[in-house]
C-alpha positions in Angstrom: -54.1 -25.2 -11.7 -51.3 -23.2 -13.0 -47.8 -23.7 -11.7 -46.1 -20.8 -9.9 -43.8 -18.7 -12.0 -40.1 -19.6 -11.5 -38.1 -17.1 -9.4 -36.2 -14.6 -11.5 -32.7 -15.5 -12.4 -30.1 -13.8 -10.3 -28.1 -11.1 -12.1 -24.7 -12.2 -13.4 -22.0 -12.0 -10.7 -19.1 -9.7 -11.2 -16.0 -10.2 -9.0 -15.0 -7.2 -7.0 -18.0 -5.2 -8.2 -17.8 -1.4 -7.9 -21.3 -0.7 -9.1 -22.0 1.7 -6.3 -19.1 3.8 -7.5 -19.9 4.0 -11.2 -19.4 7.4 -12.8 -20.5 9.0 -16.0 -18.2 9.1 -19.0 -17.3 12.8 -18.4 -16.7 12.3 -14.7 -14.4 9.3 -15.5 -12.5 11.3 -18.1 -12.1 14.3 -15.8 -10.7 12.1 -13.1 -8.4 10.3 -15.5 -7.0 13.6 -16.8 -6.5 14.9 -13.3 -4.7 11.7 -12.3 -2.4 12.0 -15.4 -1.5 15.6 -14.6 -0.8 14.8 -10.9 1.2 11.7 -11.8 3.4 13.6 -14.2 4.1 16.4 -11.8 4.9 14.0 -8.9 7.2 11.8 -11.0 9.2 14.8 -12.3 9.5 16.0 -8.7 10.7 12.5 -7.5 13.3 12.5 -10.3 14.6 15.9 -9.4 14.8 14.9 -5.7 16.8 11.7 -6.6 19.3 13.2 -9.0 21.8 14.1 -6.3 21.3 10.5 -4.8 22.4 8.0 -7.5 22.2 5.1 -5.1 18.4 5.7 -4.8 17.9 7.0 -8.4 19.0 3.7 -10.0 16.5 1.6 -8.1 13.8 4.1 -8.8 14.4 4.0 -12.5 14.6 0.2 -12.3 11.2 0.1 -10.7 9.8 2.1 -13.6 11.5 -0.2 -16.1 9.9 -3.2 -14.6 6.6 -1.3 -14.6 6.9 -0.8 -18.4 7.8 -4.4 -19.0 5.0 -5.9 -17.0 2.7 -4.9 -14.1 1.7 -7.8 -11.9 -1.8 -6.4 -11.4 -2.8 -6.5 -15.1 -3.0 -10.3 -15.1 -5.7 -10.7 -12.4 -6.9 -14.1 -13.7 -3.6 -15.9 -13.6 -3.2 -19.0 -11.5 -0.6 -17.3 -9.4 -2.9 -14.4 -8.5 -5.8 -16.7 -7.7 -3.7 -18.9 -5.5 -2.2 -15.9 -3.6 -5.7 -14.4 -3.0 -7.1 -17.8 -1.9 -4.2 -18.2 0.6 -4.8 -14.8 2.2 -8.5 -14.5 1.9 -8.2 -11.2 0.1 -10.0 -9.9 -3.0 -8.2 -8.5 -6.0 -9.6 -5.1 -5.3 -7.7 -4.9 -2.0 -4.5 -4.9 -4.0 -5.3 -1.9 -6.0 -4.8 1.4 -4.1 -2.7 3.7 -6.2 0.9 4.8 -5.7 2.6 6.7 -3.0 5.0 9.4 -4.5 8.5 9.6 -3.1 8.1 13.2 -2.1 4.9 12.4 -0.1 6.6 9.4 1.6 9.6 11.5 2.5 7.2 14.0 4.1 5.1 11.7 6.2 8.1 9.5 7.3 9.9 12.6 8.6 6.8 13.7 10.5 6.6 10.2 11.9 10.1 10.5 13.3 11.9 8.1 11.0 15.7 8.4 11.3 18.8 6.3 11.2 17.8 4.1 14.2 14.4 3.3 12.7 13.2 0.3 10.8 10.3 0.8 8.4 8.1 -2.1 7.3 5.7 -1.6 4.4 2.8 -4.0 4.4 1.9 -4.3 0.7 5.0 -2.4 -0.6 4.1 -2.3 -4.2 6.9 -0.7 -6.2 8.8 0.3 -3.0 8.7 4.1 -3.0 8.0 4.2 0.7 11.0 2.0 1.2 13.2 4.3 -0.9 12.0 7.2 1.2 12.9 5.3 4.4 16.5 4.7 3.0 16.7 8.5 2.2 16.4 9.1 6.0 18.9 6.4 6.8 16.4 3.9 8.2 16.2 0.2 7.7 13.6 -0.7 5.0 11.7 -3.9 4.5 8.6 -4.6 2.5 6.3 -7.6 2.0 4.3 -8.3 -1.2 1.8 -10.9 -2.1 2.7 -11.6 -5.8 5.9 -13.7 -6.2 6.5 -12.6 -9.8 6.4 -8.9 -8.8 8.9 -9.5 -6.0 11.2 -11.5 -8.3 11.3 -8.5 -10.7 11.5 -5.7 -8.2 13.6 -7.0 -5.3 16.9 -7.1 -7.3 16.6 -3.4 -8.1 15.9 -2.5 -4.4 18.6 -4.6 -2.9 21.6 -2.4 -3.8 19.9 0.4 -1.9 19.8 -1.7 1.3 16.1 -2.6 0.9 14.6 -6.0 1.3 11.4 -7.1 -0.4 9.9 -10.5 0.3 6.9 -12.6 -0.7 4.4 -13.0 2.1 1.1 -12.3 3.7 1.1 -9.0 5.5 -1.1 -10.4 8.3 1.7 -12.9 9.1 4.9 -10.8 8.6 7.1 -10.6 11.7 6.8 -7.1 13.1 8.5 -7.2 16.5 11.6 -5.3 15.4 9.7 -2.6 13.4 9.7 1.0 14.7 7.4 2.3 11.9 4.8 0.4 9.8 3.1 1.7 6.7 -0.1 0.3 5.1 -2.9 1.6 2.9 -5.7 0.9 5.4 -8.7 2.1 3.4 -8.3 -0.4 0.6 -8.8 -3.5 2.8 -12.0 -5.3 3.5 -13.4 -5.5 7.1 -12.2 -9.1 7.3 -8.7 -8.2 6.3 -8.6 -5.2 8.7 -9.7 -7.4 11.6 -6.9 -9.9 10.8 -4.4 -7.1 10.4 -5.4 -5.5 13.7 -4.8 -8.8 15.5 -1.4 -9.1 13.9 -0.4 -5.5 14.6 -0.9 -6.3 18.3 2.3 -8.3 18.0 4.3 -5.0 17.5 6.4 -3.7 20.3 4.7 -1.0 22.4 5.4 2.4 20.9 5.5 1.2 17.3 4.3 4.0 15.0 1.8 3.0 12.4 1.1 5.1 9.3 -2.1 4.7 7.3 -3.8 6.4 4.4 -7.3 7.9 4.4 -8.5 6.3 7.7 -6.9 5.6 11.1 -7.0 2.2 12.8 -10.1 2.5 15.0 -9.3 -0.2 17.6 -8.3 -0.3 21.2 -4.6 0.2 21.8 -4.0 2.3 18.7 -3.7 5.9 19.9 -2.8 9.3 18.5 -4.9 9.8 15.5 -2.8 12.7 14.1 -3.5 13.4 10.4 -2.0 15.6 7.7 -3.3 16.2 4.1 -0.8 15.0 1.6 -0.7 14.6 -2.2 -1.0 11.2 -3.9 -1.4 10.2 -7.5 -5.1 10.3 -7.2 -5.3 13.7 -5.3 -5.1 15.0 -1.8 -5.6 12.5 1.0 -5.2 12.3 4.7 -2.2 10.4 6.2 -2.7 9.2 9.8 0.0 8.6 12.4 -0.8 6.4 15.4 1.1 4.5 18.1 0.5 1.0 19.3 0.0 1.3 23.1 -1.3 -2.0 24.6 -1.5 -0.3 28.0 -4.3 1.9 26.6 -6.5 -1.2 26.2 -9.3 -1.2 28.7 
């Protein structure tokens, strides 16, 4: 009697696999070239906007200097990165969602009603361009980031412009005094979104929430107004909603 054949070995596991999004070489090259052209145009535009505002121009240039020295997202296998991801339950892929140009941030913050009496909180602030745009309109600006090394490098450049950037988990950051919250919703996993929705319910009623690509589809988040805007990867929708707990049935 012959023994049954052993089950086939499982394929090697790849963390944060993107197999379903694999492109041909020409498609990848085309997208990369498109991204380079858009990024150059947007960065030149940002610099031209900031030339008359040296208080914001210096932090902007400092952010780019730190970017040239070291980007925290290149060392995905460091102990610091692994510990941060384990603490929050996120995957590395959730941290990678492109950049928000200053000119785009200025536009959507103005449409969201940001002004001198506002306080903007950026959940996953990255290099802080949204926070610079908030200061442009005279608002208070605070960001939270997961990677301590990144915050240590970037925060000193932002502080002279009146911006605070701290290390923390966005699903635990105090939000009660925020008037506007920005986050890149589409990059997050369903589990992270669920935790973030629960945390956003600690906001004051009427808090405006700005997301990219998708709105927050949960009870209590109303409005669903969207505008097409330009990012480093192309045109994308930006959604504006309000937290209204009285709308929960």
